[in-house]
C-alpha positions in Angstrom: -75.4 16.8 -59.7 -73.2 19.7 -58.0 -75.4 22.2 -60.0 -78.2 20.5 -59.1 -77.6 20.3 -55.4 -76.6 24.1 -55.9 -79.8 24.9 -57.4 -81.8 22.9 -54.7 -79.6 24.8 -51.8 -80.4 28.1 -53.1 -84.0 27.4 -53.4 -84.3 26.5 -49.7 -83.5 29.9 -48.9 -86.6 31.7 -49.6 -88.9 28.6 -48.9 -87.3 29.1 -45.4 -87.9 32.9 -45.0 -91.5 32.1 -46.0 -92.0 29.2 -43.5 -90.6 31.6 -40.7 -92.9 34.0 -41.5 -96.1 31.9 -41.2 -94.5 30.1 -38.1 -93.7 33.7 -36.6 -97.4 35.2 -37.9 -99.2 31.8 -36.0 -97.9 31.4 -32.9 -98.6 35.1 -32.2 -102.5 34.3 -32.9 -102.7 31.8 -30.4 -104.7 32.8 -27.3 -102.3 33.9 -24.5 -98.9 35.6 -24.6 -95.3 35.1 -22.4 -96.4 37.9 -20.1 -100.2 36.3 -19.3 -98.1 33.0 -18.3 -95.7 34.5 -16.7 -97.8 36.7 -14.3 -101.2 35.1 -14.1 -100.6 33.0 -11.0 -99.3 36.0 -9.8 -101.6 38.3 -7.7 -98.9 41.2 -7.1 -98.4 41.6 -10.6 -99.3 45.2 -11.4 -99.9 46.4 -15.0 -97.2 48.4 -14.6 -94.8 45.6 -14.0 -96.6 43.4 -17.4 -96.2 46.5 -19.3 -92.3 46.5 -18.1 -92.2 42.7 -19.2 -93.9 43.2 -22.8 -90.7 45.9 -23.2 -88.3 43.1 -21.8 -89.4 40.5 -24.2 -89.8 42.8 -27.2 -93.9 42.5 -27.5 -94.3 46.1 -27.0 -93.3 46.6 -30.6 -95.1 46.0 -33.9 -95.3 42.4 -35.3 -93.3 43.1 -38.5 -90.9 44.8 -36.4 -90.8 41.7 -33.5 -90.3 39.8 -37.2 -87.6 41.7 -38.3 -85.7 41.7 -35.0 -85.8 37.8 -34.9 -84.7 37.1 -38.9 -81.8 39.6 -38.4 -80.9 37.3 -35.2 -81.5 33.9 -37.2 -79.4 35.3 -40.1 -76.5 35.1 -37.1 -77.8 31.3 -36.1 -79.1 33.0 -32.9 -82.5 32.4 -31.7 -82.4 34.6 -29.0 -83.2 33.7 -25.2 -85.5 31.9 -23.7 -88.7 33.4 -21.9 -88.4 30.8 -19.1 -84.9 30.9 -17.8 -83.1 33.3 -19.9 -80.7 30.4 -21.5 -79.7 31.1 -25.3 -82.2 28.8 -27.3 -79.7 27.3 -29.2 -77.9 26.2 -26.4 -81.0 24.4 -24.9 -81.9 23.1 -28.5 -78.2 21.6 -29.3 -78.6 19.7 -25.3 -81.5 18.2 -27.0 -81.6 17.3 -30.1 -79.3 14.2 -30.1 -81.4 12.4 -27.8 -84.3 13.2 -30.2 -82.3 11.9 -33.5 -81.0 9.0 -32.2 -84.3 7.7 -30.6 -86.0 8.5 -34.0 -83.0 7.0 -36.2 -83.5 3.3 -34.4 -87.2 4.1 -34.8 -87.3 4.6 -38.7 -84.2 2.0 -39.0 -86.6 -0.8 -37.0 -89.7 0.4 -39.0 -88.0 -0.2 -42.4 -85.6 -3.1 -42.0 -89.2 -5.0 -41.1 -91.3 -3.6 -43.4 -89.5 -3.8 -46.0 -89.7 -7.8 -46.4 -93.0 -8.1 -44.9 -94.0 -5.5 -48.3 -92.2 -7.6 -50.6 -93.4 -10.8 -49.5 -97.2 -9.9 -49.4 -96.6 -8.4 -52.9 -95.3 -11.8 -53.5 -98.4 -13.5 -52.3 -100.8 -11.5 -52.9 -104.2 -12.1 -51.5 -103.1 -15.2 -49.6 -103.6 -15.9 -45.9 -99.9 -14.3 -45.1 -101.1 -11.2 -47.2 -104.2 -10.6 -45.4 -102.9 -11.0 -42.3 -100.4 -8.7 -42.6 -102.9 -6.2 -43.9 -104.9 -6.6 -40.3 -101.9 -5.7 -38.9 -100.8 -2.7 -40.2 -104.4 -1.2 -39.6 -104.1 -1.7 -36.1 -100.5 -0.2 -36.5 -102.1 2.5 -38.0 -105.6 2.7 -36.1 -104.0 2.7 -32.3 -103.0 5.8 -31.2 -99.3 5.7 -30.0 -100.1 7.5 -26.4 -102.8 4.9 -25.5 -100.2 2.1 -26.6 -97.4 4.1 -24.9 -100.1 4.3 -21.7 -101.0 0.2 -21.7 -96.9 -0.8 -22.8 -95.7 1.5 -19.3 -98.5 -0.6 -17.2 -97.5 -4.0 -18.7 -93.9 -3.7 -18.4 -93.1 -1.0 -16.0 -95.8 -1.4 -13.4 -97.3 -5.1 -13.2 -94.2 -6.5 -15.0 -91.0 -4.3 -13.3 -89.2 -5.3 -16.4 -88.4 -1.7 -17.8 -88.5 1.6 -16.7 -91.2 4.1 -17.8 -89.6 7.6 -17.5 -86.2 9.4 -18.5 -83.3 8.1 -20.4 -80.7 7.1 -17.9 -80.9 6.2 -14.5 -80.2 8.0 -11.3 -76.7 5.9 -10.5 -75.4 6.3 -14.0 -72.1 7.5 -12.4 -71.0 4.3 -10.6 -71.9 2.3 -13.9 -69.3 1.0 -16.5 -69.3 1.5 -19.9 -71.5 -1.4 -21.0 -73.9 -1.4 -17.7 -74.4 2.2 -19.4 -75.4 1.1 -22.8 -77.8 -1.5 -21.4 -79.5 1.1 -19.1 -79.7 3.3 -21.6 -81.2 0.7 -24.0 -84.2 0.0 -21.4 -85.0 3.3 -20.9 -85.7 4.0 -24.5 -86.9 0.7 -25.9 -90.5 1.0 -25.4 -90.7 4.5 -27.2 -88.3 2.6 -30.3 -90.7 0.0 -30.4 -93.8 2.0 -30.2 -92.8 4.5 -32.8 -91.4 1.9 -35.4 -94.4 0.1 -34.8 -96.5 3.2 -36.2 -93.9 3.6 -39.3 -94.4 0.0 -39.6 -97.5 0.2 -41.2 -97.5 2.8 -43.2 -94.1 2.0 -44.7 -95.1 -2.0 -45.4 -98.7 -0.9 -47.0 -96.3 1.4 -49.5 -93.7 -1.0 -50.4 -96.7 -3.7 -50.9 -98.7 -1.4 -53.3 -95.4 -0.2 -55.5 -94.4 -3.9 -55.6 -97.7 -5.0 -56.8 -97.5 -2.0 -59.0 -94.1 -2.6 -60.5 -94.9 -6.7 -61.1 -97.4 -5.8 -63.7 -94.8 -3.9 -65.8 -94.0 -5.6 -68.9 -89.9 -5.6 -68.4 -90.9 -8.1 -65.1 -92.6 -10.1 -67.7 -89.6 -9.9 -69.8 -87.1 -11.0 -67.4 -89.2 -13.8 -66.2 -89.5 -15.1 -70.0 -85.8 -14.3 -70.0 -85.7 -17.5 -67.7 -84.0 -15.4 -65.1 -84.7 -17.0 -60.9 -87.9 -15.4 -59.1 -85.4 -13.7 -56.8 -83.6 -12.2 -59.4 -86.7 -10.7 -61.0 -87.9 -9.9 -57.7 -85.1 -7.8 -55.9 -82.7 -7.2 -58.6 -85.5 -5.9 -61.3 -88.8 -4.8 -59.3 -87.7 -3.9 -56.1 -85.4 -1.3 -57.1 -87.8 0.4 -59.0 -90.6 0.0 -56.5 -88.3 1.7 -53.7 -88.7 5.1 -55.7 -91.7 6.4 -54.0 -90.6 4.7 -50.3 -87.9 6.8 -50.9 -89.8 9.8 -50.9 -91.9 8.6 -47.6 -88.7 8.0 -46.0 -87.6 11.6 -47.1 -90.5 13.0 -45.4 -90.2 10.9 -42.4 -87.0 13.4 -41.1 -89.3 15.9 -39.8 -90.9 13.5 -37.7 -87.8 13.6 -35.7 -89.7 16.8 -34.1 -93.4 16.7 -34.7 -93.6 12.9 -33.9 -91.3 13.3 -30.6 -94.0 15.6 -28.7 -96.5 13.5 -27.5 -93.6 10.3 -27.1 -91.5 12.1 -25.4 -93.9 14.2 -22.7 -95.4 10.6 -21.9 -92.2 8.8 -21.1 -90.5 12.6 -20.1 -87.3 12.0 -22.4 -85.3 15.2 -22.5 -85.4 15.6 -26.0 -86.4 18.0 -28.8 -90.2 17.3 -28.3 -90.5 17.7 -25.1 -88.7 20.8 -25.0 -91.2 22.0 -27.7 -94.1 21.2 -25.3 -92.7 22.9 -22.7 -92.4 26.0 -25.0 -95.9 25.8 -26.2 -97.1 25.7 -22.8 -94.8 28.7 -21.3 -95.4 30.7 -24.7 -92.0 30.6 -25.0 -92.0 32.2 -28.7 -87.9 31.9 -29.1 -88.3 28.4 -27.8 -90.9 27.9 -30.3 -89.4 29.4 -33.0 -86.4 27.6 -32.9 -87.9 24.4 -32.6 -90.1 24.9 -35.9 -87.6 26.6 -37.6 -85.4 23.1 -36.7 -88.0 21.1 -37.8 -88.5 23.3 -41.2 -84.7 22.7 -41.6 -85.0 18.6 -41.4 -87.7 18.8 -43.7 -86.2 20.6 -46.6 -83.2 18.4 -46.0 -85.3 15.4 -45.9 -86.9 16.5 -49.8 -83.5 17.1 -50.9 -82.2 13.7 -49.7 -85.2 11.8 -51.3 -84.2 13.7 -54.5 -80.5 12.3 -54.3 -81.5 8.5 -53.2 -83.9 9.1 -56.7 -80.7 9.3 -58.6 -79.0 6.5 -56.6 -81.8 4.0 -57.0 -82.6 5.1 -60.9 -80.5 5.9 -63.1 -82.5 7.7 -65.5 -83.1 10.8 -62.9 -79.2 10.8 -62.9 -79.6 11.6 -67.0 -82.5 14.0 -67.0 
């Protein structure tokens, strides 16, 4: 296992470099640049001032030279300084990352905990009224846009009923709150965004679990287990479910990059100070160092998610460890 992990970690390095090259080229091909964004609303900005700003940002150099300078800093875990406020990009990411990870962790856990029994019951009761009802429910989850559902819930629970706050992650008077009051205040602020994210993930997870369980239930070893007189619960949960979780593990691993990518819309909508909102602000301002820092973190999370999925394979299926 240690050799396998070392080999996978070694493969991540060239793959990550390739991702950074493609990303660096794509963001520079996008219309607009930081100098235009910073000076387009300033009629007093002269051509000379724009050239000085380009030189300050290093944008006057060829693209390959800019990338070489960036990769040298990246090797030292230095993403440079943000164009918008001059702060180190790493500091801004470290501030925002815990918020996004905690929210998406609750979304992922909530979706999986509900999807697992839902998918198993749908497979066991295939083509029943329960199965058809859950199919309609998950198709709604697939089809409803998250931003539209978010706006509806904000209007209902925040405006009409006034039960929940609709922006930010905590109230303004948190300094006067005790520990439990502070936790309750934060829970009220994130419950809507957690529900929306979990609702979208629930649809996908439950369908994957159902289809995998239906496929595994047709295998010979399941019929053999039943023929041996094992209880139906043991056949389903000890034999079928463990093997049916293999493709679901892959989906869970690939869900890790959603910690950043999937949070952009919802964090911008609910004004949550996380990585998604930070990325959106960087794109609007054409803040190249900030965009690259966010995307590199997303790429690293994707690679780590794939590796965790492979490790989970070995835990769920002993045959993987033997190979």
